[in-house]
C-alpha positions, 0 to 999 in steps of 0.5 A: 429498439431490439433486445439484441441491440440493447444486449449488444450495447450493454455488452460493449459497455461492460467490456469498455468498463472492464478495459478502463478498470484494467488500465487503471489497475495497471497504472496504479500498480506501477505507481505503487511498485515504483514508490515501494522500490524507492522506499526500499532503496532509501531504507537499505541505505539508511540501515547501512549507514545506521549500522555503521554509526551504531557500531562505532558508537558502541565501540566508543562507549565500550572503549571509554569504560573498558577498564572500569565497567566494561560488562555494564557498557556492553549490556547498556549498549545492547539494551539501548539498541534493542529499545531503539529497534523496538521503537523503529519497528512499531513506527514502521508497522504504524506507517504501513497500516496507515497507507491505503491498500494496494489498488484501492482506487481500482477496487473502489471504481469496481464497487461503483460499477457493480452498484451502478449495474445493480441499481442503475440498470434496474432503474433503467429497465423500470423506466423503459417498462414504464415508457412501453406501458 
């Protein structure tokens, strides 16, 4: 078997591996984009509905205490909303850090390919050298 033929096969294999990895990256990117858009749409709807509910609840509480404790009612509602916003932001941050990074499967496969190329080809070369000797 000639060196040129072997180099050609290795080149063809590398090109095929790169093509497969690019296809995987494209599919993974589409899935992540669709998932993100779905989350965004539901989040925007929830924010809109929650804002309306919170506004009405705050106005209700302030109206109840308008004659006696109006400033305390307004301050209490502001503190309550601030605490709730902080809790929600902490949960969102924790959720985002818990998710797998973008294109993680593609990156893992590329690492496997590099490891194979480093170790697998060296081992194959050593076996071929042993056969020739």
